[in-house]
N, C-alpha and C positions, 0 to 999 in steps of 0.2 A: 726109167723110171720119170713123171711126170712131175713138175714142181708141185702141184698140187698136194700130191700121195705123197709128194716125203713132208710135205708140211703136217699132214693129217698124221703120219707114220711118227714127227717128234711131236704132236698134241699127243698121241696116243702113249709115249713112253712119260713123258713129262707127268700125265696124268697116272700113269701105275707105278713112279718113282718116288711122288710127292707124301713125304713123308706126315705122320701125325703133327707131327712140331712144324715142320713147313707150314703146313694147314691152318693150325690153330695161329699159326706168325699172321696170314697173312686176313684171318677171319677179324687177329685184332684191331689191324689197321684199317683194318674196313671201319670197324665198329670205332676206333678213333676217332678217322674222318667223319660220322655221322655225327658225334659225338660234340664235335668241338662249334658245329650248327645250329643242331635240335639241345634246346637245353631242359633239364629238369626229368626229362624220359628214359631213364638209363632200363628199367624194366622194360618197356617197351621197345626199346633197339635192342633189347637182349633176342624176346621174341618174335621180331621181325626180323631179326639174321639167321635163327632159327632155323623160321619157317621157309628162309630164304635158299638157306643151306639144304634142307630138306626137299626144297623143290615143291613144296607146296603154295595151294593158297592162303590168304589171309585177310580175314576181317576186322575190320577197326570200326570200335564202337566209344563214342565219344561225342562232348558237349561241340558247338562252333568255335573253331581259334585255337586251338591243341595242338595243332600243328601237325596233323594227320596225313594232308594234302603236303606239305612241304616234306614230309619226310617222307615220301616214296620219290617224289623231285630228284631227292636227293639222293637216295639208293639209285637210282636211275643212271645219273651223270656223274657218282663216285665210279659207278663201275661199267659210266660209258654203253652201254646199252640203250636201243630204242625205245621211250617213252611214251603210251599213246593214255589220253584221260578223253572219257566220257563222262557229263554232266547227263546223269538219269533224271529225267521229266515225265510227269504222266502221261504227255503225249509222243514221246520216246517211241520210235518203229524198229522189232527187230529186223531190220533191214539197215537202218541207221550205225548199228552194232558191227555187223559181219559181212555190209556190203550186198551188192544187187547184181545181176542179169543186164548192162544196158542195151537197147536194140540201134543198131548203129546200120547207116546206109550210103554205101558209099557212091560218091556223086558221080562217079566217071561211069562204076556199069550199075550204077543202082542194089547194087549186093548188099541185100542184110545178113545180119551178122549178131548175133547177140555175146557179149565183150562183158568179163565180169571184171567189175571195181571192186577191191577191198575194201574192208570197212576198219573201223581205224581199231579194229580186235586185231590184226594185224601188225604186231609188237610185241618186245620183251618183255616191257611191263606195262599192265595195263592198271591205268586205275581207275577205277567204277567208284562216282561221286555220289556218296546219295541215295547209294544204291536200291534204297527202299523206297523211292519216288516213285522208279516205274512200277508198270502193270506188271501182272505173271505172265503175261504173254511174253513180253520183252524180257523180262527178267531168264526165263525161260533160253532165250539165244546165246544164252553165258553155257548153259549146262555140258553143249558138246563138247565146247571150248577148254573150256575146262577140267572135263574129264579126260575127255579123245585127245584135248588138243589137234582138233582138225574143226573146220568149219565146213556141212555140206548145202548150197547152195543150189537151188535145182536139178537136185539129184550128181552134184559134183562135188565132189569130197577134194578141199583144199586142206593145205596141210599148215601150220602157224610156225611163228618161226619159232627155233628153241634159245633159251629158255622162254616159256613165255609163261607167266606169274600173275595171275589178278591181284589186287589190291584193292580192294571193298572199305567205303565209308557209311557208316549209315548216323543219324544222331537220334540219341534215346528219348529224349526230350521232346519228340513230337510225332502228335500222333495223325491229326490232319494231314489229308493228302498225300498218304504214305501206305504202302502195301507189305507187310511182312513176308519175310521170304521162306518159301514153303520149304519144307522138310529135307527134300531131294539135294537143294540145293546150297544151303543150309551146312549139310553134309560134304559135300563136293569142297570147304575152306578147310585146311587142315587146322588152322587154328583160327582163334575168337581171343582179339587182343583189346581189352577193355581200356580206353586212354584218361586217366587221370588230372588233375589242376597240379600245375609244378610247386614245387617247394619255392615258397618266401625269397630264400636264395636264389635260386631260377629263374624267380619271375621277374626279378630287382636287373638280374644280369639282362635277361632279353629284354627290359625297358631302355637299359644303359644300349645297351647293341642298337637299340633302334633310335636312339639320339644324338648316333653319331652314323648314323645311314648306311649300318654293314649289317642289319638282320638281316638272312637269306630269301626269310620269305617275302621282303621287300621287294627286291633284286633281281628281277624278269633278269639278266643276262649271267648271274651265275653260274659259271664252271668250276672243278677242280682243278688243279692245275697237272694233273694225271690221274688215269682211271686211278683210285687206290686198290684194285683188283683188275688185273690182263684178264682177258676172256677165258684165254686157256688155264690162269691158275684157278679160275672163277669155275669151272669144267672140273678140275682136278682136287678143288676142294671140296665139291658137291658127289662126284665120284668118289673120296674119299671118305665121308662122311655113312655109305651105306654100306663100309667094311668094319665098322668101327664095331664092335666082338657085341653080340648080348646074350649073357649068360639064360640058360636052361630053365632055372627059378624064377630070372626075372620077366622070359617071357609069360610064363607059369603063370605071376603074380597080376603083369598084364591083363593077362586073360581072366581073373578075378577081378578084380579092378573093373571090369565093363559088364562082365555079365552081371556082376553084383548089383548093376546102375540100372537091370531091366525088374521091374516089379513084378513080372509070373515067374520068373525065376527065382529056385531056393536059395543061390543063394543071395538074394537082394535081404539086409537087413530088413529086421520088423520094424525100426526107428525112421525108416524110410520111406517105406515101401509104401504107405499108402499117400504120400506126400509125391509121388511118381505117376505123372502121368504115363510116360514113354520112357525106356530108356537108350542108352549108345549100342552101332550096331557093330558088324566085326570091324567096320572100314574105321572105328574107332582106336582098335586096340595098333592096327596097321598103323596110322598114323602116329601112335604115342611113340612107337616104336620108332619111327624116322624121327619124329620130331627129339626125342632123346638122345638118340645118337648125333644128331645135329649139336644138339647141348653140350652134349659129350665133347666130342670135339673140340666145336669152343672152348672148353678147361682142357685141352690137351692130354684127353682120358683114351687110350686105343680101349675102351670097356665100358662099356656105360652100367652106371649104377643106380641105387635105389634114389639115392637123392638127382639125379636126375631126371629120374620118371616121375618123381612128385615136384617137380617145380615144370617139366611144361601139363603140368596134366591137368590143370585148370583152366589154360588157351584150348587144350588139346579137346576138352572134356563140355567145358561148359554150354556150347552150344547147339549139343547134340543129347542133352540132358532137359528134358519139358518137364516142367510141374505142373500140378495141378492146380486149379485157381484157389481152391483150400485154402494150398500152400504157400502161396502165393501171397494172399488177403494178410495169412498170417509174418510176411516178412522175409521167411526163408527162403534163398538163392540158391542157383546151381551150382554156385561153387562151394555156400555152404554143405552140399551133399557131396559133392566131392573131397571134402575134408574130409566126412564120416565114412566113407568107402577108401580113403586111403589109411586111415587110423584104422577101420576093421582089418583091412589084408593084412596094413605090416601087425600089428594084435596078435591076428592069426597064425602068421606066419614065423615071426621073434627074428629079430634083430639079427641073430650070427646067420640067419636060412636068406636074409636079403643082404648080406653081407655088410652090415651098419655096426661101424666101432661101437 
């Protein structure tokens, strides 16, 4: 047996034997590492960690200066993963993301050949900064990478490193020079997190840290002493999350939530039917179960509970529901619609059926 085979077998055993307590403890240590340098964003850290454990992509929307970029950098360094960053601009080309084939000529034999030069997408954690500033043509270059974890150039398929996760940011207050993300690409993000302003206490702590020259976002050479989660443990935690049990009653409840978000479906409540342009597709239900499993693991639960689903419903569904212009003008938000759908399903099924004490 080769050394690599023995190593692979050892990793497989570690992954299979990882208990829910050990997985939750590893996730908790990672969370503590992130929270120690990212102030006032506890909810965002929870959602980012759940999305990461579920192996999905995350879209972050918030005003400038709220540590969106720093959060992704800290995550990659705390995990010891390769990090790549692309600043999306209107003149960015697809080849700037995925790479391209370049003609090389051997100076001795004059033999010509095309060699593939990898783009920045070949990494573990890719930060797509201000993703809505690039043209739809360039945005679409990420579709195959996000869904298939591969890149096809000149008819050749190239496999991306694993894990491969996209963390994209966008500014909600700018419209000039931006291009809304296509619905197909939005649907490939497991979760969409809204980044709010920190509390007064957290903001003061941030300023105090800046005054002492220790603010992580301003230290280009920041590194953790050692990865908060080793690569073998990371794969084990992600695998363990997929083994968290989901009862059939909750799977049925998730089905009802997703189907009731579609205005043409008979399950859609009359109170929101006229406010919806279109609702969530089947991938929404898959994403909600995956995110809920990850969040349940973070709370050291062997089984998904209704409160796990409720916690993950907003970041999973808010970008998969599109409201009519009339509803937006009246001040209705996707989160408010999700609240109504959750309340409707809970009322129809009852607390006992959903396992609520």
